[in-house]
N, C-alpha and C positions, 0 to 999 in steps of 0.2 A: 590242802590236799590232805591233811590228817584225816586218819580214817578209811581211809578209799585204798584198796589193795590195788596194785597197777598190773590187773590182768585185762586179758581181751572182755572177760565177761562184762565187767566195770565199764571198760571202753565203748562198747556196745551199748550199755546203759546210757553213758554220758552221753554218745553223738545223738540217741533217740531223745534224750531230754532237749539237746542243742535243738534239735529239728521239732521238738516240739515248741520252742521255748519262739526260736525265730518264726515259726509260723503263727503263731499266737502276737506275735510283736506285729507281723504283718496286718494282722486280723484286728489288732487295736487300733492302730494307724490310721487304717480305712475308718473304724468307727468314729474315731476323733474327729476326721476330717468330715464326714457325713453329719457329727453333731455338730460342728462348727458352722457348718452352713446352714442346718435347720437353726441355732441359734441365731444369726445374722439375718434370718428370714424374720422370724421372731421380733427381733430388734428393731426391726425396718417397720413391721406393724406397729409396734409400742409407737414410734417415731410418729407413726400416720394416725393413729388415733388421739396421739397428744395434741396434734393440731384440731382435728375432730374436737375435741374437748374445747379448745381456746374456741372456736368458731361456735359451736353450741352453747359455750357459756354466755359469749356475746349475745347471742341470739335469745337465750334467755331473760338476759339484763333488760335487753329490749322490750321484750314482751312485758315484764315486769315494771318498766317504766310504762307502758302504754296501757297496762291495766289500771297503775296508780291514777294515771290520767282519767282514765275512763269511771272511777268511781271513788277514789280518793283510797287511804290505808286503810279505813275499817273496815268495809266490805273484804278486802283482801284477808285480814285478819280473821274476821268470822267465817270466812268460807273456808281457811286453813284449820280451824277448829272445827267446821262441820261437816265437811265433804273426807269422806274414808274412802281410799282406793287401795285396794289389795294387789298385790306383785308377785309372781312366781318367778324366780329364777331356774332356767334350764339348763343343766351342764351335761354334756357332752365331753366324753376323754377319746382321744385320739392316740392309740399305739404308737410310738416310735421308740426303736431300740431297747425295749424294757421299760420304756415309762410312759406314764398315761398322762399326757397334756391334757388340760384341760381348754374347752372351751365353753362359753357362756352368754347366756341373754337372756332377757326379762321380757315376760307377758303379762297382761292385766289376767289375772285371776277372775275379777268379774267386773259388769259397770260400777261405776263411780255411785258411791249411795249420798245421793243429795239431800238434804231435811225439805221437807214439803213448803212449795211457794219459793224456793229461791231460783232466783235465774242469773245467772253467769254472766251471761251474753259472750259475743266474739273474743271480746279481750279476754277474758277469763278461758275461755276455750284455747286461745295460742298459748297463754302461759302453760295449761296444764300439757299441749302439746310441746312445747319446750323443756319442760320436767322432764316429759317421759323421754324426749331425745336424750337428754345429757344422761339421764340415768341410764339408757341402755348402753351408751358409750363408757360409760363409767366400771360398768357390770363384765362387758367386754374388755375392758383394758386391763382390768385388776386379773381375769382370767390370764392373758397374756403375759401379764407381767409374771404370774407364779410360773407360766410355761418356761419363761426366760431363765428364771432362778431354777426349775428343774434342769434343764440343757446345761446353764452353766455348772451346776453341780457335778454332773455327768460328766462334762467336758475337763472338769478338774481331775477328778475320779480318775476318767481312762488315760490320762495324762501322767497322773503318778503310777500308772500301772505300766504304761509305754517306757517311761522313763526307769522303774525298777526291773525291765527286762533290759533295756539297752544298755545301762550304766553296771548293774549287777549281775543279774543272773547268767546272760549271755556271756560276757565277758569270764567271769566266774569257770563257765562250764569250757569255755574256748582254752581258758589257761592249762584247765583240769585235762582235756581231751591230749594239750599237746604234752602235757607232762609224763600222762599214762604212754603216749605214742613212743615217747623218746626214751623210757624207760624198758620198755617193750624191743625199740629197735637194739638197744643197748644191750637187752638178754639176748636176743637175736644173733648179733657179731661175737659176744663172748661163748655163746653155742657153738657157733661155726669156727671159731678159733682155737676151742677147744678141741672140738672134732678132727680139726686140719691136722693139728699137734698128733692126736692118737694116731691117725692113718701115716703119718709122715714117720711116726715112731716105731712104726710094725715091721 
């Protein structure tokens, strides 16, 4: 309470601050609830993508095994050294409560460069397709996990602000409001008593 004169003007200022703090508290609570909902949505997407990753990884292993059976390890090694495929990562940002949450996918930057006379066959095509599918899921999962991290950090920051208002700013201003009001009431009672005694003395 030190440093604040118990006057009506200060009381009005404290009440304005208290009103603003309560309104801010309500808005931050709404923001926190919305962010938590978004966070749970993205966490669910991570779980789905992790399951997809496991399935596509199994598909890739199967395609790799069939490619081995098709021509052995040496053609795979040679094709891995010779074939060049460029990829482009496309990133799109979605604004959510002041955050820019990333979405990402990959696409081929051009056709694969095969050396002259090379014939990969169906087994090689299947393996290449499985690799592309797995890469696509990995890129998407990386973006979604980044969004989860951003949302979790913002939820934590918002919760700290809610706690500061709830435990410090609002209680302190409520106590200050009560203190000033009590002082003003006591001052009015004293003034009334003095005036009454003056009237009685006439």
